[in-house]
N, C-alpha and C positions, 0 to 999 in steps of 0.2 A: 352639760354643754361644752366644758372646757375639753374632755376627753374626746368627744366627737369631732371637735375642730381640728385638734391634733391630728387624730385618725385620717381626716380627709386631707389634710397637708401632707402627711407622709405617703399617701397614694399617688400625690401628684409627681409625675416624672419630668424634671426639667428639661428644657429643649436642648438638643444636641449643640454641644458648642462648635461654632464656625472654626474650621482649621485655620491656622495662620499661614501665610505664604511660604515660609520655610519648611513647614510641615507638609504642605502639599508638594512642594518641589522635591522633597526627600522621597516621598511615596512615587512621584512620577518617575523619578531616576530608576525606581524599582519595577517600572512599566506597569504602574497602577492605573487602568484605563478611566477608573472613576476619578482619580485625582487630577488626571489630565484634562477629563471633561469640565471639572470643577473650576480648573484653571481658566479653561477657554470660556466658560460662561461668565466667570468674574471679570475678566480683561477684555472680552470681546468688544462690548460697548464702550470701553475706552480706547481701545484701538481704533475701532470704526469711527468713533467721534473725532479722533486726532486727524485722521487721513481724511475725512469729508470737510474738516475745518480748513485743510490745505489745498485739497484738489476738487473740482467741482462735477467730474466724471464719475458717475456712480459705479460703472464697470470696473473702472482703474481703480476704485476705492474698495471695492469686492476683491479684487486680484490682489492688491498689496495687502489687505486685512489677512486674507487666506495664507499669503505668503510668510507673513510674520509667524503664524502659529506652526506652520510647516517647517519653518526655520527652527523654532522652538523644540519641536519634537526631534528634528535631527540633532540639535544640540544636546540634549539630554541623554541621547544614545552615545553621544562622544564624550568619553570621560575625560579626555583632555582640555575639554572646553567647559570649565565650570562656572555655573551661573551663581553669584553671590546674591544680588537682590532681584527677585522675580520682576517685580514691577518696572525697575529702572532698565532690567535687560529688554523687555518687552517694549517698553515705549521708545528706549534709545534704537532699537532695531527698526520700530516704526518710523522713527524719524529718518534714520539712513536710507530706508526704502524710498520714503518720499524725497528725499534729496536726489537719490538716483534717477527717480522718475523726471525730475526737473532738469538734471544734467543731460540725460536723454533727449529730452524734449528740445533743449537749446541746439542740438545737433541735427533736427530735422527742419525740413523747410517750413518757413513761417506761413500762416494763412493771412488772406487779405483782411486787415482790420477793417477797411471801409466796408467790404462786403458783408462782414459779420455784424456789422454795426447797423447797416441798412435793414439787414433781416430782423434784428431785434427791436427795431422801431416800428415795424408794420404791426397794426392792431394794438400797439400799447400807448397809454396815456404818457404825457410829458415826465410826470413824476416817476413812474415805473421804469422808463427809459434812462432818467438821471441815475436812479438808485442802481439799476443793473451796471451802469458805466462807473459809479463810485464803486461798486464791489469788484469790478474787474480791475480798477485801478489800485484798490487796496491790495490785491493779488499781485500786482505788479510790485508794489512798494515792499510787500512782504518777501518777495523773492530777491529783492536787491538787499535786505538785511544780511547780517552775518548768519551762519549756520545756527551758532548758539542763540543768537537773538530770536531767530525763528522758533526754535525748540522752546526757549522760555515762555514767548508769548503763546504758543500753543498749549503748553502745559498749565499755564497760569489762568489763561481766559477760555480756551475752550473746554479742557479738561477740569478746571476749577481746583487745581492741586494747591496748597498752601506753598508758603515760600521755604518751608522747611521740607516739604515732601518733593518740591522742585529741586532744591539744593542736593537732596541725597540721591534723586535719580540722575542728575546730571554730574554728581561728584564734584560739587564745589560747594564754597562757602555761601551762606545766605546774603554777605554783602556782596558777593560776586553776582549773584542772581537780581539782586535789587538794582545793580549798576547796568547789567545787561537790559533788563526790563526798562529802566529808565531812558537808556540810549535809543533803545528800539521804538519806544512811545514818542521820544522826542524826533526821531527822524520821521515817523508817519505824521506827526503833527506839522512839521515843516512841509513835507510834500503837499499835504491837504491845504495849508495855508497859501502856498505858492498858485495852487489850481483855484484859489476862492471858494473852497468848499468848506462847509461846518463839519 
């Protein structure tokens, strides 16, 4: 019985080990299409989730997410622009594109908020309307935070990165990340207290 058990164990092939980011990056630099596809599959949900957390328009989210990976492919073909940490580079690029979107949005004519509110109230319950207004208000508050505070909140609460991962991605100390997070949450809390919302 002992011999048979050993033989069975020897016949079992271990599952292939998942490649680390730096290994995938090295292969991608050599134009390995499978490695590029694996990077896309690994990070697409994170990039998509990050953008959707910050922007409510699906088409814009799709455009920004696609642009992140187009820039990645362009970067690995340019040897002068070396990527050190794959995750940090992708999420950092995502953050910059989101910030660019909001900067561009501020230069365009503003829509009439009263008209938009009136449209949203038709056919909706009081609770649904209030929740919708709270979400809009939260988006306004988030946009008033500093760029670093916005980045920290999105990484920590939308993407659920740990303090250590967030610090590595933003190239800051854990203490700095904690401080940014604390100040951002404090600003949001003060804003909602002034509005009388819990």
